[in-house]
C-alpha positions as CSV (number, residue, x, y, z in Angstrom):
1,X,40.3,-28.5,25.3
2,X,38.9,-24.9,24.9
3,X,36.7,-23.2,27.7
4,X,33.3,-22.1,27.6
5,X,33.0,-18.6,26.1
6,X,30.3,-16.7,27.5
7,X,30.4,-14.3,24.0
8,X,29.9,-17.2,21.8
9,X,26.9,-18.8,23.9
10,X,25.0,-15.5,23.7
11,X,25.8,-15.1,19.8
12,X,24.1,-18.8,19.6
13,X,21.1,-18.0,21.9
14,X,20.6,-14.9,19.6
15,X,20.7,-17.3,16.7
16,X,18.4,-19.9,18.0
17,X,15.7,-17.2,18.8
18,X,15.6,-16.1,15.2
19,X,12.2,-17.0,13.8
20,X,10.7,-16.1,10.4
21,X,8.2,-13.0,10.9
22,X,5.1,-13.3,8.3
23,X,3.2,-10.3,7.3
24,X,-0.2,-11.9,6.8
25,X,-1.1,-8.9,4.2
26,X,2.1,-9.7,2.2
27,X,1.4,-13.5,2.2
28,X,-2.1,-12.5,1.0
29,X,-1.0,-10.1,-1.5
30,X,1.3,-13.0,-2.7
31,X,-1.2,-15.5,-3.0
32,X,-3.6,-13.2,-4.9
33,X,-0.5,-12.6,-7.6
34,X,-0.7,-16.6,-8.1
35,X,-4.1,-16.8,-8.8
36,X,-4.1,-13.7,-11.0
37,X,-1.1,-15.1,-13.2
38,X,-2.7,-18.6,-13.1
39,X,-6.0,-17.2,-14.3
40,X,-4.2,-14.9,-17.0
41,X,-2.2,-17.8,-18.2
42,X,-5.1,-20.2,-18.4
43,X,-6.8,-17.6,-20.5
44,X,-4.3,-17.2,-22.8
45,X,-3.8,-20.8,-23.3
46,X,-7.2,-21.6,-23.9
47,X,-7.1,-19.1,-26.9
48,X,-4.1,-20.3,-28.0
49,X,-5.4,-24.0,-27.8
50,X,-8.7,-22.9,-29.8
51,X,-6.8,-21.2,-32.3
52,X,-4.3,-24.0,-32.9
53,X,-7.5,-26.5,-33.3
54,X,-6.2,-28.6,-30.4
55,X,-9.1,-31.0,-29.3
56,X,-9.4,-33.7,-26.5
57,X,-6.5,-34.5,-24.6
58,X,-3.9,-32.6,-26.4
59,X,-5.7,-29.2,-25.3
60,X,-5.3,-30.7,-21.7
61,X,-1.7,-31.5,-22.2
62,X,-1.1,-28.0,-23.4
63,X,-3.0,-26.4,-19.9
64,X,-0.9,-29.2,-17.8
65,X,2.2,-28.0,-19.6
66,X,1.3,-24.2,-19.4
67,X,0.7,-24.6,-15.8
68,X,4.2,-26.3,-15.3
69,X,5.8,-23.3,-16.9
70,X,3.8,-21.0,-14.6
71,X,4.7,-22.7,-11.7
72,X,8.7,-22.4,-12.7
73,X,8.3,-18.9,-13.5
74,X,6.6,-18.1,-9.9
75,X,9.5,-19.7,-7.9
76,X,12.2,-17.9,-10.3
77,X,10.2,-15.1,-9.4
78,X,11.1,-15.4,-5.7
79,X,14.5,-16.1,-6.4
80,X,13.9,-20.0,-5.6
81,X,13.4,-18.9,-2.1
82,X,9.6,-19.9,-2.0
83,X,9.8,-20.0,2.0
84,X,10.1,-16.5,2.4
85,X,7.2,-15.5,0.5
86,X,5.0,-18.1,1.3
87,X,3.9,-20.8,3.6
88,X,4.9,-24.1,1.4
89,X,6.1,-24.8,-2.1
90,X,2.6,-26.8,-2.4
91,X,0.9,-23.2,-2.3
92,X,3.1,-22.0,-5.4
93,X,2.7,-25.1,-7.6
94,X,-0.9,-26.3,-6.8
95,X,-2.5,-23.3,-5.6
96,X,-5.6,-21.6,-8.3
97,X,-4.6,-24.9,-10.7
98,X,-8.0,-26.0,-10.9
99,X,-9.8,-22.7,-11.2
100,X,-7.4,-22.1,-14.1
101,X,-8.7,-25.0,-15.9
102,X,-12.1,-23.8,-16.0
103,X,-10.9,-20.4,-17.5
104,X,-8.8,-22.4,-19.9
105,X,-11.8,-24.6,-21.1
106,X,-14.2,-21.6,-21.7
107,X,-11.5,-19.8,-23.6
108,X,-10.5,-22.9,-25.5
109,X,-13.9,-23.6,-26.6
110,X,-14.9,-20.0,-27.5
111,X,-11.6,-19.6,-29.4
112,X,-12.1,-23.1,-31.3
113,X,-15.8,-22.2,-32.3
114,X,-14.5,-18.6,-33.6
115,X,-11.6,-20.3,-35.4
116,X,-13.9,-22.8,-37.2
117,X,-16.2,-20.1,-38.3
């Protein structure tokens, strides 16, 4: 049986004390990027839905598809290590979802009305 090695116990103690440190400014900047990305993609999606002449449920399905693609792209941008840049996965996947919906509907109806005339 191996004896207790003081060098390995120091290494283990040092590893146990490694706590991830987050910068509040960097996390706030990351959240702004999420909101800007979702708003931009909502506007583009709304214009596309209006030009394509989508109505009713099909337009909302397009919105959810666009938001799913945006979430996947944001997670890929982090290198699939979301916890290094954000507090949790839900921040990347869900934050800004409803605010983007309002922008989507606004530009969807605007582009749809212009497309008809």
